[in-house]
C-alpha positions, 0 to 999 in steps of 0.5 A: 358668220364669224364669231365676235372678236375674230377677224377672218385673215387671208393668206397661206398656212405654214403647211402650204408654204412648206409643200410649195417649197418641197415641190420646188426643191424636187423640180430643181433637183430633177432639172439639175440631174437631167442637165448634168452631162453624163460621160456615156451620153457625151461619148454617144453624141461624139460617136453619132457625129463621127458616124455622120462625118465618116459617111460624108467623107466617104461620099466627098471622096467619091465626088472629089475623085481624091482620097480622104483620110481620117486622122485622130489623136486623143484630143481631136480628129481631122480629115485630110485630102490627097492633093498634089502628091501629099496629104493636106488638111481639108479647109474648104469644107466646114463639115469636114474641118478639124474638131476636138473631142468632148474629152480625151478619147482613144480611137481603135480601128479594126479592119479585116486587112489589119490597117489602122488608117481609114481612107476613103476613095472612089470604091463604092464597096469596101471591107466592113470595119469598126471604129471604137471610141473609148473614154474612162468608164465608157465605150461606143462602137461605130460599125461600117458595113462597107456600103456606106452605112454606119451604125453606132452601138453602145 
């Protein structure tokens, strides 16, 4: 029983409210940090996408029976097909369309023959090569084994 003159009140104490506010603050902080795009993660995502597109371009060149070239600059990249004695942008394939980079990107191609261009043709086997994507403070390498497999390395 209650003491006379004191009514029992219901509600939260100040301590309970402070604990809830702290928990909410910690959760919001964790969500904010995990959703902030990291330059390394964005470059890795671009490299994964490019590796898939290079594989697709290689297969497409074999299916079309026409060479396909990968071209890039610091702002984006595109695939070209050799038709009617000239290189033309691929516009009839939604996957191989021109695309922008997530941010300014430098691309280095290292091939055993020293050429810097990537061209895919009818050959099923080609010399292995590597493509390096660079951004300030981040670098990712795509390794091509020459048989159609592409691997992304940090």
